[in-house]
C-alpha positions as CSV (number, residue, x, y, z in Angstrom):
1,M,0.0,0.0,0.0
2,T,1.0,3.6,-0.4
3,G,0.9,5.3,3.0
4,A,-2.8,5.4,3.2
5,P,-4.1,6.5,6.6
6,E,-5.7,3.9,8.8
7,R,-8.6,4.8,11.1
8,S,-7.1,2.9,14.0
9,D,-4.1,5.2,14.0
10,F,-6.2,8.2,15.0
11,S,-7.8,9.1,18.3
12,N,-10.8,10.7,16.6
13,D,-12.7,10.4,13.3
14,K,-12.2,14.0,12.2
15,D,-8.4,13.6,12.3
16,F,-8.7,10.3,10.3
17,V,-10.9,12.0,7.6
18,D,-8.6,15.0,7.4
19,A,-5.6,12.7,6.9
20,L,-7.5,10.7,4.3
21,L,-8.5,13.8,2.3
22,A,-4.9,15.1,2.6
23,W,-3.6,11.7,1.2
24,I,-6.1,11.9,-1.7
25,V,-4.8,15.5,-2.5
26,K,-1.2,14.3,-2.3
27,C,-1.9,11.3,-4.6
28,G,-4.3,12.8,-7.0
29,T,-3.2,16.4,-7.7
30,D,-0.9,15.6,-10.6
31,W,-2.1,12.1,-11.5
32,Y,-4.0,11.7,-14.8
33,Y,-5.4,8.2,-15.2
34,D,-6.6,7.7,-18.8
35,E,-8.5,11.0,-18.7
36,G,-8.0,14.7,-19.3
37,I,-8.4,15.7,-15.7
38,T,-6.5,14.7,-12.5
39,Q,-7.7,12.0,-10.1
40,L,-8.3,14.8,-7.6
41,E,-10.5,16.8,-10.0
42,H,-12.4,13.7,-10.9
43,A,-13.0,12.8,-7.2
44,V,-14.2,16.3,-6.3
45,Q,-16.4,16.6,-9.4
46,S,-18.0,13.3,-8.6
47,A,-18.7,14.4,-5.0
48,V,-20.2,17.7,-6.2
49,L,-22.5,15.8,-8.6
50,A,-23.6,13.4,-5.9
51,R,-24.3,16.3,-3.6
52,S,-26.4,18.0,-6.3
53,K,-28.3,14.9,-7.2
54,S,-29.1,13.4,-3.8
55,G,-27.4,15.2,-1.0
56,N,-27.1,11.9,0.8
57,S,-23.8,11.6,2.7
58,A,-23.3,7.9,1.6
59,D,-23.7,8.8,-2.1
60,I,-21.4,11.8,-1.7
61,T,-18.7,9.8,0.1
62,A,-18.9,6.9,-2.3
63,A,-18.6,9.4,-5.2
64,L,-15.6,11.1,-3.7
65,L,-13.8,7.8,-2.8
66,H,-14.9,5.5,-5.6
67,D,-11.4,5.4,-7.2
68,V,-9.4,5.1,-4.0
69,G,-8.2,1.7,-5.2
70,H,-6.1,3.4,-7.8
71,F,-4.3,5.3,-5.1
72,L,-3.8,2.2,-3.1
73,M,-2.1,0.6,-6.1
74,Q,-0.2,3.6,-7.4
75,S,3.0,1.8,-8.2
76,Q,1.2,-0.8,-10.4
77,A,-1.3,1.7,-11.9
78,K,1.5,4.0,-13.0
79,D,3.7,1.1,-14.2
80,K,3.4,0.6,-18.0
81,R,3.9,-3.1,-17.5
82,F,0.4,-3.3,-15.9
83,H,-1.4,-1.0,-18.3
84,D,-2.9,-3.9,-20.3
85,R,-4.4,-5.5,-17.1
86,D,-7.5,-4.8,-15.0
87,L,-6.1,-4.2,-11.5
88,K,-9.6,-4.4,-10.0
89,H,-9.3,-1.0,-8.4
90,E,-13.0,-1.2,-7.4
91,I,-12.5,-4.3,-5.3
92,V,-9.2,-3.1,-3.8
93,G,-10.8,0.2,-2.9
94,A,-14.0,-1.2,-1.5
95,N,-12.2,-3.8,0.6
96,W,-9.9,-1.1,2.1
97,L,-12.8,1.3,2.7
98,A,-14.8,-1.4,4.4
99,R,-12.4,-1.2,7.3
100,A,-13.7,2.2,8.2
101,F,-16.9,3.1,6.1
102,C,-20.4,1.7,6.1
103,P,-21.7,-0.6,3.4
104,Q,-23.8,2.2,1.8
105,V,-20.4,3.6,0.8
106,T,-18.4,0.5,0.0
107,E,-20.9,-1.5,-2.0
108,P,-21.4,1.2,-4.7
109,V,-17.6,1.5,-4.9
110,R,-17.3,-2.3,-5.3
111,L,-19.9,-2.3,-8.0
112,H,-19.2,0.8,-10.0
113,V,-17.1,-1.1,-12.6
114,P,-19.7,-3.9,-13.0
115,A,-22.3,-1.1,-13.3
116,K,-20.5,0.2,-16.4
117,R,-20.5,-3.2,-17.9
118,Y,-24.2,-3.6,-17.0
119,L,-25.1,-0.2,-18.6
120,C,-23.3,-1.2,-21.8
121,A,-25.4,-4.3,-21.9
122,V,-28.8,-2.8,-21.3
123,D,-28.5,0.7,-22.8
124,P,-27.6,0.7,-26.5
125,G,-26.4,4.4,-26.4
126,Y,-24.5,4.2,-23.2
127,R,-21.2,2.9,-24.5
128,A,-20.9,5.7,-27.2
129,G,-21.1,8.3,-24.4
130,L,-18.2,6.9,-22.4
131,S,-14.9,8.8,-22.3
132,D,-12.0,7.4,-24.2
133,G,-10.4,6.3,-21.0
134,S,-13.6,4.5,-19.9
135,K,-13.8,2.8,-23.3
136,T,-10.3,1.6,-23.0
137,S,-10.8,0.3,-19.5
138,L,-14.0,-1.4,-20.5
139,V,-12.1,-3.8,-22.7
140,K,-9.7,-4.7,-19.9
141,Q,-12.7,-5.1,-17.5
142,G,-14.4,-7.7,-19.7
143,G,-16.7,-5.6,-22.0
144,P,-20.4,-5.4,-21.7
145,M,-22.1,-8.0,-19.5
146,S,-24.0,-10.9,-21.1
147,E,-27.8,-10.8,-20.9
148,A,-27.7,-13.4,-18.1
149,K,-25.0,-11.5,-16.1
150,A,-26.9,-8.2,-16.6
151,K,-30.1,-9.9,-15.2
152,E,-28.1,-11.1,-12.2
153,F,-26.6,-7.7,-11.6
154,S,-30.0,-6.0,-11.8
155,A,-31.2,-8.2,-8.9
156,L,-28.4,-7.2,-6.6
157,P,-29.4,-5.0,-3.6
158,G,-26.8,-2.4,-4.5
159,C,-27.6,-2.2,-8.2
160,D,-29.4,1.1,-8.1
161,A,-26.7,2.9,-6.0
162,A,-24.0,1.4,-8.2
163,V,-25.7,2.7,-11.4
164,R,-26.1,6.1,-9.8
165,L,-22.4,6.2,-8.9
166,R,-21.4,5.0,-12.4
167,Q,-23.4,7.7,-14.1
168,I,-21.8,10.3,-11.8
169,D,-18.4,8.8,-12.5
170,D,-19.1,9.2,-16.3
171,Q,-20.1,12.8,-15.9
172,A,-17.3,13.9,-13.6
173,K,-14.7,14.3,-16.3
174,V,-15.1,17.9,-17.3
175,V,-11.7,19.4,-18.3
176,G,-11.1,22.9,-16.9
177,L,-14.1,22.9,-14.5
178,A,-13.2,24.8,-11.3
179,I,-13.4,22.7,-8.2
180,G,-13.7,23.6,-4.6
181,P,-11.6,22.2,-1.8
182,I,-12.0,18.5,-1.1
183,E,-12.3,19.4,2.6
184,D,-15.8,20.6,1.9
185,F,-16.9,17.0,2.0
186,A,-15.2,16.1,5.3
187,D,-18.5,16.1,7.3
188,H,-20.1,13.6,4.9
189,L,-17.2,11.2,5.3
190,V,-17.4,11.4,9.1
191,K,-21.2,10.7,9.0
192,T,-20.6,7.5,6.9
193,L,-17.9,5.9,9.1
194,K,-18.8,2.7,10.8
195,T,-20.0,3.1,14.4
């Protein structure tokens, strides 16, 4: 792992969240991952969209943290030898987040890549609207789901939240869009920590 803060290392939740946000800023400020914006810009744009769509703290936190798996695997993600592989950032991220955050945050994170594959299977126009980076990663992730897999996915309890997160993920790639400070979302993260 890459120096990610652990909740158990902090005496209070606010300090943990502050450290987590600072780590995301450190990791994501200059990192472009198959897109025209930085990882930090993508995370904040995602959180802003979730706040405008639902205002729900779990949705906002999931949107902000959905790509944390990339940060946890920085060395592999930035290594050209791994660029032709799916590193399963959604699973790595969800598993790590589950140590501190509630399932309403972690399950949409875990399912946001399968949600892309699902939407490609059930919505004929969806794939065409994906960014170039998402189209490239779709191939590595297995392409659109089969009809049977799409039916299974649609029956999962977290399907709707994962699809909402996926749609936010797709929209949160606006080059040149001014973003506010990531710290604006700290209270939402604190509210979604496990009790």
